[in-house]
C-alpha positions as CSV (number, residue, x, y, z in Angstrom):
1,M,0.0,0.0,0.0
2,N,1.4,3.4,-1.0
3,R,1.3,5.9,1.8
4,R,2.3,9.5,2.1
5,P,5.4,10.1,4.2
6,G,4.7,11.1,7.8
7,L,6.4,11.4,11.2
8,S,7.9,8.3,12.8
9,A,6.3,6.8,15.9
10,R,9.5,7.7,17.8
11,L,9.3,11.4,16.8
12,K,5.6,11.5,17.6
13,L,6.2,10.1,21.1
14,T,9.1,12.6,21.6
15,I,7.0,15.5,20.7
16,S,4.2,14.2,22.9
17,Y,6.6,13.8,25.9
18,A,8.0,17.3,25.4
19,G,4.6,18.8,24.9
20,F,3.3,17.3,28.1
21,L,6.4,18.4,30.0
22,L,6.1,21.9,28.6
23,L,2.4,22.0,29.5
24,A,3.2,20.9,33.0
25,G,5.8,23.7,33.4
26,A,3.3,26.2,32.1
27,L,0.7,25.0,34.6
28,L,3.2,25.3,37.4
29,L,4.0,28.9,36.5
30,A,0.3,29.6,36.3
31,V,-0.2,28.2,39.8
32,V,2.7,30.4,41.0
33,W,1.0,33.4,39.4
34,V,-2.4,32.7,40.8
35,F,-1.4,31.8,44.3
36,V,1.7,33.9,44.9
37,L,1.8,37.0,42.7
38,R,-1.8,37.9,43.4
39,W,-0.9,38.6,47.0
40,L,2.0,40.9,46.2
41,P,1.3,44.7,46.4
42,T,1.2,46.8,43.3
43,D,3.3,49.9,42.7
44,D,0.6,52.5,43.5
45,P,1.0,54.9,46.5
46,R,-1.0,52.7,48.8
47,S,1.9,50.2,48.8
48,I,4.3,52.8,50.3
49,Q,4.2,53.5,54.0
50,R,5.3,57.0,55.3
51,T,6.5,57.2,59.0
52,F,7.7,60.4,60.6
53,G,8.5,61.8,57.1
54,A,10.5,58.8,56.1
55,V,9.5,56.5,53.2
56,I,9.6,52.8,54.1
57,I,9.3,50.3,51.2
58,T,7.5,47.2,52.6
59,G,9.0,44.8,49.9
60,P,9.2,44.2,46.2
61,N,6.0,45.0,44.4
62,R,4.3,43.0,41.7
63,S,6.0,44.8,38.8
64,D,9.5,44.2,40.2
65,L,8.8,40.6,40.7
66,L,7.4,40.2,37.2
67,R,10.5,41.8,35.7
68,G,12.7,39.4,37.6
69,F,10.5,36.3,37.3
70,A,9.5,36.5,33.7
71,P,13.0,35.9,32.1
72,A,13.7,33.1,34.6
73,A,10.3,31.5,33.8
74,A,11.0,31.7,30.1
75,T,14.4,30.2,30.6
76,A,12.9,27.4,32.6
77,L,10.3,26.7,30.0
78,A,13.0,26.6,27.3
79,F,15.0,24.2,29.4
80,L,12.0,22.0,30.0
81,L,11.3,22.0,26.2
82,G,14.8,20.9,25.4
83,F,15.0,18.4,28.2
84,G,11.6,17.0,27.2
85,L,12.7,16.6,23.5
86,L,16.0,15.0,24.4
87,G,14.6,12.8,27.2
88,G,11.5,11.9,25.1
89,W,13.7,10.9,22.2
90,I,15.8,8.6,24.4
91,L,12.9,7.1,26.2
92,A,10.9,6.6,23.0
93,G,13.9,4.8,21.5
94,R,14.2,2.5,24.4
95,M,10.4,1.8,24.4
96,L,10.2,1.2,20.7
97,A,13.3,-0.9,20.4
98,P,11.2,-4.2,20.5
99,L,9.1,-2.9,17.6
100,T,12.3,-2.5,15.6
101,R,13.2,-6.1,16.1
102,I,9.7,-7.2,15.3
103,A,9.7,-5.1,12.1
104,Y,13.0,-6.7,11.1
105,A,11.6,-10.2,11.7
106,A,8.5,-9.3,9.6
107,R,10.7,-8.0,6.7
108,T,12.8,-11.2,6.9
109,A,9.7,-13.3,6.7
110,A,8.3,-11.2,3.8
111,N,11.5,-12.0,1.9
112,G,10.8,-15.7,2.3
113,S,12.9,-16.6,5.3
114,L,10.6,-18.0,8.1
115,S,13.4,-19.5,10.3
116,H,14.2,-16.2,12.0
117,R,12.9,-15.8,15.5
118,I,12.7,-12.6,17.7
119,A,13.3,-14.5,20.9
120,M,12.9,-11.3,23.0
121,K,14.2,-11.6,26.6
122,G,12.9,-9.8,29.7
123,R,9.8,-9.6,31.7
124,Q,6.4,-9.9,30.3
125,D,4.8,-6.7,28.7
126,E,2.8,-5.8,25.7
127,F,5.8,-5.7,23.3
128,R,7.2,-9.0,24.5
129,E,3.8,-10.6,24.2
130,L,3.5,-9.3,20.7
131,A,7.0,-10.7,20.0
132,D,6.1,-14.1,21.4
133,V,2.9,-14.2,19.4
134,F,4.8,-13.3,16.2
135,D,7.4,-16.1,16.9
136,T,4.6,-18.6,17.3
137,M,3.0,-17.4,14.1
138,L,6.3,-17.8,12.2
139,E,6.8,-21.2,13.7
140,Q,3.4,-22.3,12.5
141,L,3.9,-20.7,9.1
142,E,7.3,-22.4,8.6
143,S,5.8,-25.8,9.6
144,Q,2.8,-25.4,7.2
145,V,5.0,-24.2,4.3
146,A,7.3,-27.1,4.8
147,E,4.4,-29.5,5.0
148,Q,2.9,-28.0,1.8
149,Q,6.2,-28.3,0.0
150,R,6.5,-32.0,1.0
151,F,2.8,-32.5,0.0
152,A,3.3,-30.9,-3.4
153,A,6.4,-32.9,-4.1
154,S,4.7,-36.1,-3.0
155,A,1.5,-35.3,-4.9
156,S,3.6,-34.6,-8.1
157,H,5.4,-37.9,-7.7
158,E,2.1,-39.9,-7.1
159,L,0.4,-38.3,-10.1
160,R,3.4,-38.8,-12.3
161,T,3.6,-42.5,-11.5
162,P,0.3,-43.6,-13.2
163,L,1.0,-41.3,-16.1
164,A,4.4,-42.9,-16.6
165,I,2.9,-46.4,-16.4
166,S,0.2,-45.5,-19.0
167,R,2.9,-44.1,-21.3
168,T,5.0,-47.3,-20.9
169,L,1.9,-49.5,-21.7
170,L,1.1,-47.4,-24.8
171,D,4.7,-47.5,-26.0
172,A,4.8,-51.3,-25.5
173,A,1.5,-51.7,-27.4
174,R,2.8,-49.5,-30.3
175,D,6.0,-51.5,-30.5
176,D,4.2,-54.8,-30.3
177,P,1.0,-54.7,-32.4
178,T,0.3,-58.4,-31.7
179,R,0.0,-57.8,-27.9
180,D,-3.3,-58.7,-26.3
181,Q,-5.5,-55.5,-26.5
182,D,-7.9,-56.6,-23.8
183,E,-5.1,-57.0,-21.2
184,L,-3.7,-53.5,-22.3
185,I,-7.2,-51.9,-21.9
186,E,-7.7,-53.6,-18.5
187,R,-4.3,-52.4,-17.2
188,L,-4.9,-48.9,-18.5
189,H,-8.3,-48.8,-16.8
190,T,-6.7,-49.8,-13.5
191,V,-4.0,-47.2,-13.8
192,N,-6.4,-44.5,-14.8
193,T,-8.8,-45.4,-12.0
194,R,-6.0,-45.1,-9.5
195,A,-5.1,-41.6,-11.0
196,I,-8.7,-40.5,-10.8
197,N,-9.0,-41.7,-7.2
198,L,-5.8,-39.9,-6.2
199,T,-7.0,-36.7,-7.9
200,E,-10.3,-36.8,-6.1
201,A,-8.5,-37.5,-2.8
202,L,-6.3,-34.5,-3.4
203,L,-9.3,-32.3,-4.1
204,L,-11.1,-33.5,-1.0
205,L,-8.0,-32.9,1.1
206,S,-7.7,-29.4,-0.3
207,R,-11.4,-28.7,0.4
208,A,-11.1,-29.9,4.0
209,D,-8.0,-27.7,4.6
210,R,-9.8,-24.6,3.2
211,R,-12.9,-25.3,5.3
212,S,-15.0,-24.3,2.3
213,F,-18.2,-26.1,3.4
214,T,-21.5,-25.2,5.1
215,R,-22.1,-26.5,8.6
216,E,-25.3,-28.5,9.2
217,P,-26.5,-30.9,11.8
218,V,-24.9,-34.4,11.3
219,D,-25.7,-37.6,13.1
220,L,-22.4,-39.6,13.5
221,S,-24.4,-42.9,14.1
222,L,-26.1,-42.6,10.8
223,M,-22.8,-41.8,9.1
224,A,-21.3,-45.0,10.7
225,E,-24.3,-47.1,9.5
226,E,-24.1,-45.8,6.0
227,A,-20.3,-46.4,5.8
228,V,-20.6,-49.9,7.1
229,E,-23.4,-50.8,4.7
230,T,-21.4,-49.5,1.8
231,L,-18.3,-51.4,2.8
232,L,-20.1,-54.6,3.8
233,P,-19.3,-56.5,0.6
234,L,-15.6,-55.7,1.0
235,A,-15.7,-57.0,4.6
236,E,-17.5,-60.1,3.5
237,R,-14.9,-60.9,0.9
238,R,-12.2,-60.6,3.5
239,Q,-14.2,-62.5,6.2
240,I,-14.2,-59.4,8.5
241,T,-17.0,-58.9,11.0
242,L,-18.4,-55.3,11.2
243,D,-20.1,-54.1,14.4
244,V,-21.8,-50.7,14.8
245,T,-22.9,-49.8,18.3
246,G,-23.6,-46.7,20.3
247,E,-26.2,-43.9,20.4
248,T,-27.4,-41.0,18.3
249,T,-24.5,-38.5,18.3
250,Q,-25.1,-35.1,16.9
251,T,-22.4,-32.7,15.6
252,A,-22.3,-29.9,13.2
253,G,-20.3,-29.9,9.9
254,S,-20.3,-31.1,6.3
255,A,-22.3,-34.4,6.0
256,A,-20.3,-35.3,2.9
257,L,-16.9,-34.8,4.5
258,I,-17.9,-36.5,7.7
259,L,-19.2,-39.5,5.7
260,R,-15.9,-39.6,3.8
261,M,-14.1,-39.5,7.1
262,V,-16.0,-42.5,8.5
263,M,-15.7,-44.3,5.2
264,N,-11.9,-43.9,5.1
265,L,-11.6,-45.1,8.7
266,V,-13.8,-48.2,8.2
267,Q,-12.1,-49.1,4.9
268,N,-8.7,-48.6,6.5
269,A,-9.7,-50.9,9.3
270,I,-10.9,-53.6,6.9
271,V,-7.9,-53.5,4.6
272,H,-5.3,-53.4,7.4
273,N,-6.7,-56.3,9.3
274,L,-6.1,-60.0,9.8
275,P,-6.2,-62.2,6.6
276,A,-9.4,-63.7,7.8
277,G,-11.6,-63.7,10.9
278,G,-10.8,-60.2,11.9
279,T,-13.3,-57.7,13.4
280,V,-14.0,-53.9,13.0
281,T,-16.0,-52.1,15.7
282,V,-17.6,-48.7,15.1
283,H,-19.0,-47.0,18.2
284,T,-20.6,-43.6,18.6
285,E,-21.4,-41.8,21.9
286,R,-21.7,-38.5,23.7
287,R,-19.0,-37.6,26.2
288,H,-18.8,-34.3,28.1
289,D,-20.5,-32.2,25.4
290,A,-18.4,-33.9,22.7
291,S,-19.5,-36.3,19.9
292,V,-17.1,-39.3,19.9
293,L,-16.5,-41.8,17.1
294,R,-14.4,-44.9,17.8
295,V,-13.2,-47.3,15.1
296,E,-11.3,-50.3,16.4
297,N,-9.9,-53.2,14.4
298,T,-7.9,-56.3,14.8
299,G,-4.7,-56.8,12.8
300,P,-0.9,-57.2,13.1
301,P,0.8,-55.3,15.9
302,L,1.9,-51.7,15.1
303,P,5.1,-50.3,16.5
304,S,4.4,-47.2,18.7
305,E,6.9,-45.1,16.7
306,L,4.9,-45.8,13.5
307,V,1.5,-44.6,14.7
308,P,2.2,-40.8,14.8
309,T,3.3,-40.9,11.1
310,L,0.1,-42.5,9.8
311,T,-1.7,-39.2,9.3
312,E,1.0,-37.7,7.2
313,P,0.2,-37.5,3.4
314,F,1.8,-40.1,1.2
315,R,3.6,-41.6,4.2
316,R,4.9,-45.0,3.1
317,V,5.8,-47.5,5.8
318,T,6.6,-51.2,5.1
319,E,4.0,-52.5,7.5
320,R,1.3,-50.4,5.8
321,I,2.0,-51.1,2.2
322,R,-0.4,-53.3,0.2
323,T,-0.1,-54.7,-3.3
324,D,-3.7,-55.7,-3.9
325,E,-6.5,-53.7,-5.5
326,H,-6.9,-51.7,-2.4
327,A,-3.4,-50.3,-2.3
328,G,-4.0,-46.7,-1.5
329,A,-2.2,-43.5,-2.2
330,G,-1.3,-42.9,1.4
331,L,-4.0,-40.2,1.9
332,G,-6.7,-42.1,3.8
333,L,-5.8,-41.1,7.3
334,A,-4.4,-37.8,6.1
335,I,-7.8,-36.9,4.7
336,V,-9.4,-38.0,8.0
337,H,-7.0,-35.8,9.9
338,S,-7.8,-32.8,7.7
339,I,-11.5,-33.3,8.0
340,V,-11.3,-33.6,11.8
341,R,-9.2,-30.5,12.0
342,A,-11.6,-28.6,9.8
343,H,-14.4,-29.5,12.1
344,D,-12.4,-28.3,15.2
345,G,-12.1,-31.9,16.5
346,T,-9.3,-34.1,17.7
347,L,-7.9,-37.4,16.4
348,D,-6.2,-40.0,18.5
349,L,-4.5,-43.1,17.2
350,T,-3.7,-45.8,19.7
351,P,-2.1,-49.2,18.8
352,R,-3.9,-52.2,20.4
353,P,-1.7,-54.5,22.6
354,A,-3.1,-57.5,20.7
355,G,-2.6,-55.9,17.3
356,G,-4.6,-53.5,15.2
357,L,-5.5,-49.9,15.8
358,L,-8.0,-47.8,17.9
359,V,-9.0,-44.5,16.3
360,T,-10.9,-42.0,18.5
361,I,-12.4,-38.9,17.0
362,R,-13.9,-36.1,19.2
363,L,-16.0,-33.5,17.5
364,P,-17.9,-30.6,19.0
365,G,-21.4,-31.8,20.1
366,T,-24.8,-30.3,19.7
367,P,-27.7,-30.4,22.2
368,R,-28.5,-34.0,23.1
369,A,-31.1,-35.9,21.2
370,K,-32.6,-39.3,22.2
371,G,-30.0,-41.9,21.7
372,V,-30.6,-45.1,19.8
373,S,-28.4,-48.2,19.4
374,S,-27.9,-50.2,16.2
375,A,-25.7,-53.1,15.1
376,V,-24.7,-54.3,11.7
377,R,-22.9,-57.6,11.4
378,S,-21.5,-59.6,8.6
């Protein structure tokens, strides 16, 4: 923004200090005039006493005192003005020194360097509070920018992979016209489906991060039932038992995003389960004005150091990689995390001692409605 040049804050404070000091001096002189000079006699004949033919002057009159007092008062006011300007300049500089450091940090951040911190020392005051808030903001911005850069690099790599596979298949078909066309079409269809699913996941993740949705009442128990019913055929093929329990649990948010959140959790629990005979339990409840969704599944044991990384986009870990038709892009729990964060909720991942994972989501609740229980089993 283009602004007209003006006085600096330091100069304004200096002028203010000097002005107040000068005003205080003037008021002091006015007090002296009102309460002292008014009682002095004037130079009329009534102020001169005559005794036995001799003239006795009782003391200095008002005009004499004014002639002597006015130059001294003017000198004192001039001294107060100079002292106020000099002292105000020094005091304003000391008081505004933290703002100089904050401005330097802001310019450094504007030039693209987010690693600089003010780290202002001293006791708590308004300027140090501002510096601490600014440091916190820089830390969050640096973390988000680094995360976005990693995400962009990973997304580019993930999108490039199916395109490279498609080009390889087409080049092979061009070089070998006798190749089975049905097999080529099927493989291209699989690769393109993966690319489409990845693109849709990226768009959904971006939408959740921007919070560009309208909030409306949502029943988590209904979302759980719908997700389980949709994924029931997948669970049956894998011989996984699905249980839905709990009560009507109301929250506010996007029904589509919350449904996708539950779908991702249930699908993740089915896919990363035992080869056969595993279970997935989906439970909803109200707890301390919060709407709680729990998804628990059996499966192989998960190392505790692996769990915190599961919500990172495109995070590939050996224990979580699959090679079947449900091999994901590494965005399932990342999308869940973004949706939960966009709804001002919390996500907690806990490995089960016997194997598998317990996912607990807490979303802001709404006024309680009558609870119902339901169960779906396969």
